C-alpha positions in Angstrom: 153.4 -30.0 46.9 150.8 -30.8 49.6 150.1 -34.4 50.5 146.6 -34.1 49.1 147.8 -32.8 45.7 150.6 -35.5 45.8 147.9 -38.2 46.3 145.8 -36.9 43.4 148.9 -36.9 41.2 149.7 -40.5 42.1 146.1 -41.5 41.4 146.1 -39.8 38.0 149.4 -41.4 37.2 148.1 -44.8 38.1 145.0 -44.3 36.0 147.0 -43.2 33.0 149.4 -46.1 33.4 146.4 -48.5 33.6 144.8 -47.0 30.6 148.1 -47.3 28.6 148.5 -50.9 29.7 144.9 -51.7 28.7 145.4 -50.0 25.3 148.7 -52.0 24.7 146.9 -55.2 25.6 144.1 -54.4 23.2 146.5 -53.6 20.4 148.5 -56.7 21.1 145.3 -58.8 20.9 144.2 -57.1 17.7 147.6 -57.7 16.2 147.4 -61.4 16.8 144.3 -62.7 15.0 144.1 -66.5 14.6 142.4 -68.4 11.8 139.2 -70.3 12.8 138.9 -73.2 10.3 135.5 -74.7 9.6 136.8 -77.0 6.9 137.0 -79.9 6.2 134.5 -81.2 8.7 130.8 -81.0 8.0 130.2 -79.3 11.3 130.8 -75.5 11.4 132.1 -73.8 14.6 129.7 -71.6 16.5 132.6 -69.2 17.0 133.3 -66.6 14.4 136.4 -65.5 12.5 138.5 -62.5 13.9 136.7 -59.3 13.5 137.7 -57.3 10.4 139.7 -60.0 8.7 138.8 -62.0 5.5 139.2 -65.8 5.9 139.5 -68.1 2.9 138.7 -71.9 3.2 139.9 -73.6 0.0 140.1 -77.3 -0.8 139.7 -80.2 -3.2 137.5 -83.2 -2.6 137.4 -86.6 -4.4 134.5 -89.0 -3.9 133.5 -92.2 -5.5 130.7 -94.8 -5.4 127.8 -92.4 -4.8 124.2 -92.9 -6.1 124.2 -91.8 -9.7 127.9 -90.8 -9.6 130.9 -93.1 -10.2 133.4 -90.5 -9.0 133.7 -86.7 -8.7 136.6 -84.3 -8.2 135.6 -80.8 -7.0 137.1 -77.5 -5.9 135.4 -75.8 -2.9 135.7 -72.3 -1.6 134.2 -70.5 1.4 135.0 -66.8 2.2 134.0 -65.4 5.6 134.1 -61.9 7.1 133.0 -60.8 10.6 131.7 -57.3 11.0 131.6 -57.6 14.8 132.2 -60.3 17.4 128.5 -61.4 17.1 127.9 -61.4 13.3 129.6 -62.9 10.3 128.8 -63.1 6.6 129.9 -65.8 4.2 129.9 -67.0 0.6 130.2 -70.7 -0.3 130.9 -71.9 -3.9 132.0 -74.9 -5.9 133.9 -73.3 -8.8 134.5 -76.6 -10.6 133.4 -80.2 -10.4 134.5 -83.0 -12.7 132.1 -85.9 -12.6 132.3 -89.4 -14.0 129.1 -91.3 -14.5 127.1 -92.0 -17.6 129.6 -89.5 -19.2 132.4 -87.4 -18.0 131.5 -83.7 -17.6 132.7 -80.5 -16.0 130.2 -78.2 -14.3 129.8 -75.5 -11.7 128.3 -76.2 -8.3 125.9 -74.1 -6.2 126.8 -70.6 -4.9 125.3 -69.8 -1.4 125.3 -66.6 0.7 124.9 -66.7 4.4 125.1 -65.0 7.8 125.9 -66.3 11.2 125.0 -64.6 14.5 126.3 -65.6 18.0 123.6 -65.8 20.6 125.9 -66.5 23.5 129.7 -66.1 23.7 131.0 -68.9 25.9 134.5 -70.0 27.1 135.8 -73.5 28.0 133.0 -75.8 29.2 130.6 -72.9 28.8 129.6 -73.3 25.1 129.2 -70.7 22.4 125.8 -70.8 20.7 125.0 -69.4 17.3 122.4 -69.4 14.6 123.2 -69.4 10.9 121.3 -69.1 7.6 122.4 -70.0 4.0 120.5 -69.3 0.8 121.2 -70.5 -2.7 121.8 -67.6 -5.1 123.0 -69.8 -8.1 122.0 -73.3 -8.8 124.9 -75.3 -10.3 124.7 -78.3 -12.6 127.2 -80.4 -10.8 125.7 -83.5 -9.1 125.6 -83.5 -5.3 127.2 -86.1 -3.1 125.3 -87.3 -0.1 123.5 -84.1 0.7 121.1 -82.8 -1.9 121.3 -79.2 -3.1 119.3 -77.0 -0.7 117.4 -73.8 -1.5 117.5 -72.6 2.1 119.3 -73.9 5.2 119.0 -72.9 8.9 121.5 -74.1 11.5 121.8 -74.2 15.3 125.5 -74.3 16.2 127.1 -75.1 19.5 130.9 -75.2 20.3 132.9 -75.7 23.5 135.8 -77.4 25.2 135.8 -80.3 27.7 139.0 -81.6 29.3 141.4 -80.7 26.4 139.0 -81.7 23.6 137.1 -79.2 21.4 133.7 -80.0 20.0 131.4 -78.5 17.3 127.9 -79.8 16.9 125.3 -78.6 14.4 121.6 -79.2 13.8 120.5 -78.4 10.2 117.1 -77.8 8.7 117.1 -77.7 4.9 114.5 -76.9 2.2 115.2 -79.1 -0.9 113.6 -78.8 -4.3 113.6 -81.3 -7.2 111.6 -81.1 -10.3 109.3 -78.5 -8.7 108.7 -80.7 -5.6 109.9 -79.3 -2.2 110.9 -81.4 0.8 112.3 -80.8 4.2 115.6 -82.5 5.2 117.3 -82.6 8.6 120.9 -83.2 9.6 123.0 -83.6 12.7 126.8 -83.4 13.0 129.3 -83.9 15.9 133.0 -83.1 15.5 135.6 -83.6 18.2 139.1 -82.3 17.9 142.3 -82.6 20.0 145.7 -80.9 19.7 148.7 -83.2 19.2 152.3 -82.5 19.9 153.8 -79.7 17.9 151.5 -78.0 15.5 149.4 -81.0 14.6 145.8 -81.7 15.5 143.3 -84.5 14.8 139.5 -84.4 14.4 136.9 -87.1 14.2 133.3 -86.6 13.2 130.0 -88.5 12.7 127.2 -86.9 10.7 123.7 -87.8 9.5 121.4 -86.3 6.9 117.9 -87.4 5.8 117.4 -88.0 2.0 113.7 -87.4 1.4 113.8 -87.9 -2.3 115.6 -91.2 -1.9 113.6 -92.1 1.1 116.8 -92.9 2.9 119.6 -91.5 5.1 123.2 -90.6 4.6 125.5 -91.5 7.5 129.3 -91.3 7.6 132.3 -90.9 9.8 135.1 -88.4 9.0 138.7 -88.1 10.1 141.0 -85.1 9.7 144.7 -84.3 10.3 145.6 -80.6 10.4 148.9 -78.8 10.6 149.1 -75.2 11.9 151.7 -73.5 9.8 151.1 -70.2 11.5 148.3 -68.2 13.2 147.1 -67.3 9.7 147.5 -70.6 7.8 146.2 -74.1 8.6 146.6 -77.1 6.3 144.3 -80.1 6.4 143.7 -83.5 4.9 141.5 -86.5 5.6 138.8 -88.9 4.5 135.2 -89.7 4.9 133.5 -93.2 4.8 129.8 -93.6 4.2 127.9 -96.2 6.2 124.7 -96.6 4.2 124.0 -97.6 0.6 122.9 -94.1 -0.4 126.0 -92.5 1.2 129.2 -91.8 -0.8 131.3 -94.7 0.2 134.7 -92.9 0.2 135.8 -89.3 0.1 139.3 -87.9 0.3 140.0 -84.2 0.7 142.8 -81.7 1.3 143.0 -78.0 1.6 143.9 -75.0 3.7 142.4 -72.1 5.7 144.0 -68.8 5.3 143.3 -65.6 7.3 144.3 -62.5 5.3 146.8 -60.6 7.6 145.6 -57.1 6.7 142.5 -55.8 8.5 139.7 -54.4 6.4 138.0 -51.2 7.5 134.4 -52.7 7.2 133.5 -53.4 10.8 131.1 -52.2 13.4 133.4 -52.4 16.4 133.7 -55.0 19.1 
């Protein structure tokens, strides 16, 4: 074989080896999806769930001493699916709420459908920026704690990492409706999390929402402890303390985030 042909053979071999390595790396990455919990903080990450995988965020919440409500125990469910690395759809529901007030009652909460789109994919100190929209498709009868039931919600979401700490901050714009009257409400949230030794992590959050029908504001701090059982399953528990008279004074919650390990075929590619 001539030197020229030998050179071309080496070049082709190197290209094939590089392509095979890249394919293996891509397959390895695709085989190792990681759950991206948004619960139980009020703030939602700007980053999306792994493309092609269903994610379930399930939990129970108990709150007491809220305007018009003595106590309430509710079940919450959020299901998310990313069609591509820049767009995600979701459904949020409150399947059951047991409320104690004037009289004990069981009722369904709202059901909302939404979509989230990433405007900029960041990494580290370079933040990820996204927009999200949620619309109510079913109005439940269960009383709301702190934040009134919205007809439409728009969010600006920003997430990033700074010196070992991760942060998620949201700016929310809600359309509220009560007895045929509509009002605009606004909210801000800031959640900061840090990994502890082992598989544990801790998060702290402060959030604020205007309450136009009460002519007041809901402000609270929230603390969370999470445990990463695996890449697919994250357990969480924590509490929330209201700081104004129209905030729910105490809330306790626990739940989990589970990423279905089997990929669904409904995706648009990366």
